[in-house]
N, C-alpha and C positions, 0 to 999 in steps of 0.2 A: 436137502442136499443128499448126495450119494457118494460112497466110497467104493471103488472097484479094485480087486486084488485077489491074493491067494491067502487062504486061511493059514496062519502060522500057529496059532494056539487057541483052544477052546477051554475056558475054565469050567470048573464044577459050579453048580448052583450053591450060592451062599445065602443062608437064611440070616439076614442082618438083625431083624427083629421078628416078633410074632406076626406082624403084618407086612413086612418088607423083605423081598428077596431080589438077588441080582445074579448075573452071570457075565463074566468078561469074555471078550473075543478080541484076538489080535489079528489084523489083516495086513499083509504086506503089499504095498502098491507096486505096480509094474510100470516103472519110469526110469529115466536116467539115474536118479538118485532115489532108489526105493525107500519108502517110509513104512515104519512098523506102527500102525495106528491102533491104539487101545480104545475099545468102546465097550459100553455096558448095555446089556439088555435087562430091563427091570420088570418086576411083577410077572404078569402072564406072558410078556414078551420073552422071558427067559427060556421058555420051552420051545421057541422057534428054532433054537440051535440044535435041538435033539437030532434032526436028520442030516446034519452036516459033520464033516471030518477034516482034519488037518490035510492041507493039500487041494482042497476044493477051491475052484475059481468062483468068486461070488461077486455080487452087486449088493451093497448094504444101504438101505435108506437110513439117514441119520438126522438128529436134531443136536444142535450144539447148545448146551446150557451154561449159564454163567451166573455167578452169585458173589455177593460182597459179604465179608465177614469182618467184625471188629473184635480184635483180641482184648483180653483183659487190660492190657496196657493202653488201649485206646488206638492202637495201630490198625489201619484198615487194609485188608488184604483182599484179593480177587482170586476166585477159583473157576475153572472151566471143566466141563465133562462132555463126553460125546455119548449120546444115547441112541442105540439102534432101535428101530421100530418095524423094520422089514428086511428080509434077506432072501435072496434067490440065487441059484446057480446061474452062471453066465457062460457063454461061448464054450460049447463042448460038453456041457452038462445038462441034464434034464432039469427044467425050471421047477422049483419046489412051489412056486406061486403061493407063498405064505404071507401075502400082503395084509397088513392089518394097520389101523390107525394107532397113533401113539396116544396112550392115556397117561396124563400127568404122572410125575413120579416123585418120590421123596428125595431130598438131597442126598448126594453120595460124596465120598471123599475124592479128592483129587489133588495133585501137586500144585503148589502156588506158581504164579507165572514169575519168571525171572525178570528183574528189572533191566530195561534197556540202557546202554551207555553209549557215549560217543564213539568208543572203540569199535562197537559193532558195526558202524558204517564203513570203516576202513577194511574190514575183513572181506577177503575175496572168496570165501568158501561158499558153496551153493546152498548152505543151510544155516 
């Protein structure tokens, strides 16, 4: 999959454990209802963001990761995360051509999905 938009925020590299690091990126899509998409670049992919700045128009190759977690009370919850594995400047910028394959990553934190209700179907908002 691919996300296209303008870089809104580039986070600092976070050394989560001795063997795991990540860096967050927020890209704002350019559509009728722009979305601010948070994604993570993990391990050696975190350095791909070094040559980019807020305001750059980019195309980001992503993988969506999902996992199941059982709480100590036995409740099952699901979490999603978006992992970037490639980024390049698009339209108007020099391509950084930093394409690389995604090498598996350790689980990361993400907010749980909100449960859907019947009320959501009656909502006429675009999101």
